C-alpha positions in Angstrom: 3.5 33.5 -4.7 5.2 31.4 -7.3 9.0 30.7 -6.9 11.1 28.7 -9.3 13.5 26.2 -7.7 16.3 26.0 -10.2 17.7 22.5 -10.3 18.2 19.8 -12.9 18.7 17.1 -10.2 15.5 15.1 -9.6 16.6 13.9 -6.2 17.1 17.5 -5.0 13.8 18.6 -6.4 12.0 15.9 -4.4 13.8 16.9 -1.2 13.2 20.6 -1.6 9.5 20.3 -2.5 9.0 18.2 0.6 11.0 20.5 2.8 8.9 23.5 1.7 5.5 21.8 1.3 4.0 23.5 4.3 4.6 27.0 2.9 1.8 28.8 1.1 3.8 29.3 -2.0 4.1 27.4 -5.2 7.5 25.9 -5.7 7.8 25.2 -9.4 10.5 23.4 -11.4 12.0 24.0 -14.8 9.9 21.1 -16.2 6.7 22.5 -14.7 7.2 25.8 -16.5 8.4 24.2 -19.7 11.9 25.6 -19.7 15.4 24.1 -20.1 18.1 26.2 -18.6 21.7 25.2 -18.0 24.1 27.5 -16.1 27.8 26.7 -16.0 29.0 26.7 -12.4 32.1 28.8 -12.8 32.0 30.4 -9.3 34.9 30.1 -6.8 32.6 29.2 -3.9 29.1 28.0 -3.1 27.6 31.5 -3.0 28.9 32.5 -6.4 27.6 29.3 -8.0 24.2 29.5 -6.4 23.9 33.2 -7.3 24.9 32.5 -10.9 22.1 30.0 -11.2 19.5 32.0 -9.4 20.2 35.3 -11.2 20.4 33.7 -14.7 17.2 31.7 -14.2 15.3 34.8 -12.8 16.4 37.0 -15.7 15.4 34.3 -18.2 12.0 33.4 -16.7 10.9 36.7 -14.9 10.4 34.7 -11.7 11.9 34.9 -8.2 14.2 31.9 -7.9 15.6 29.6 -5.3 18.9 27.9 -6.2 21.5 26.1 -4.2 25.0 24.9 -4.5 26.2 22.1 -2.3 29.2 19.9 -1.9 31.1 17.6 0.4 34.3 18.8 2.1 36.8 16.2 3.2 39.5 17.4 5.5 42.2 14.9 4.3 41.9 16.2 0.7 40.8 19.8 1.2 41.2 21.1 -2.3 39.6 18.3 -4.3 35.9 18.5 -3.5 33.8 21.3 -2.1 32.5 23.3 -5.1 34.0 20.6 -7.4 32.0 17.7 -5.7 29.7 17.2 -8.7 32.6 17.1 -11.1 35.0 15.1 -8.9 36.9 12.6 -11.0 35.7 14.2 -14.2 32.4 14.8 -15.9 30.2 11.8 -16.6 31.1 9.7 -13.5 28.2 8.1 -11.8 27.6 8.6 -8.0 28.9 5.1 -7.4 32.1 5.8 -9.4 32.7 9.1 -7.5 32.3 7.3 -4.2 34.7 4.5 -5.2 37.2 7.1 -6.3 36.9 9.0 -3.0 37.3 5.8 -1.0 40.4 4.9 -3.0 42.0 8.3 -2.3 41.4 7.8 1.4 42.8 4.3 1.6 45.1 3.9 4.6 43.9 7.1 6.3 42.7 6.3 9.9 39.0 7.0 10.7 39.8 9.9 13.0 41.3 11.8 10.1 38.4 11.1 7.7 36.3 14.0 9.0 34.0 15.6 6.5 31.0 17.8 6.1 28.1 18.3 3.7 27.5 22.0 2.9 24.5 23.6 1.2 24.2 27.3 0.3 20.8 28.5 -0.8 20.1 31.7 -2.6 16.8 33.4 -3.0 16.9 35.9 -5.9 14.0 38.4 -6.0 12.7 40.3 -9.0 14.1 43.6 -7.6 17.6 42.2 -8.0 18.2 41.7 -4.3 19.3 38.3 -3.1 19.5 36.5 0.3 21.6 33.5 1.2 21.3 30.7 3.8 23.8 28.0 4.7 23.6 24.6 6.3 26.1 22.0 7.4 26.1 18.3 8.3 29.3 17.0 10.0 30.4 13.4 9.6 33.1 10.9 8.7 33.9 9.2 5.4 33.3 5.5 5.9 35.7 2.8 4.7 33.0 1.3 2.4 29.7 2.1 0.9 26.6 1.3 2.9 22.8 1.9 2.7 20.3 2.0 -0.1 18.7 5.4 0.2 19.7 8.9 -0.7 22.0 9.9 -3.6 25.5 11.3 -4.3 27.9 10.8 -1.4 25.3 9.6 1.0 26.4 5.9 1.1 29.9 6.8 2.3 29.0 9.6 4.7 28.9 8.1 8.2 27.1 9.8 11.1 28.8 8.8 14.4 25.9 9.9 16.5 23.4 7.8 14.6 25.9 5.0 13.9 24.9 4.8 10.2 25.5 6.4 6.8 23.1 9.0 5.4 22.0 6.4 2.9 20.5 4.3 5.7 18.1 7.2 6.6 14.6 7.5 5.3 13.7 10.6 3.4 11.9 12.0 6.4 14.8 11.3 8.8 17.3 12.8 6.3 15.2 15.9 6.0 15.4 16.3 9.8 19.2 16.7 9.8 20.6 17.3 6.3 22.7 20.3 5.3 20.1 21.1 2.6 17.2 20.9 5.1 19.0 23.2 7.5 19.7 25.8 4.8 16.1 25.6 3.4 14.6 25.9 6.9 16.6 29.0 7.4 15.1 30.3 4.1 11.6 29.3 5.3 12.0 31.0 8.6 13.3 34.2 7.0 10.6 34.2 4.3 7.8 33.8 6.8 9.1 36.1 9.6 11.0 38.8 7.7 10.3 38.8 3.9 6.5 38.6 4.0 6.3 41.3 6.6 8.5 43.7 4.7 6.9 43.1 1.3 
């Protein structure tokens, strides 16, 4: 089976291809099928945004589609991130600029009140119009400064107390063991192998 993973983020594509590499399906990207599709994320929550992307891409390509919407939620500023994480501070800001802005907003807030979580919601949209969703979380704390050279997005300021490092300190394999995205995609993988393939 061929499934399109709808994303224009090269970092996400690498992560997801690795996460699903053991499955006997072909995970294709927009570049690989020679398509350019942009879907405006106008949804009020992760599910609505992921479904918008998956449904539009499926209707335009005639393929079953996987799409995700993800974000970071910071308890000290609950309404500023979440589904708006990619647009935090305005369009066109680099990852580093977003991180700097977030750290500035949290200046003076004690570490125990800097709790946060990464959220990923994955939608699988099938050709029959049915869709299925899977959600993953990673809990942590917003660090007081940026640390680590790996990862992307908010990884350098997302501190993991149990591991005593930021996500940006982790190798790709270690990140894939615990990340919000890996949890959501593993749920999809388990469902696909144990439920979907037996019902199809």
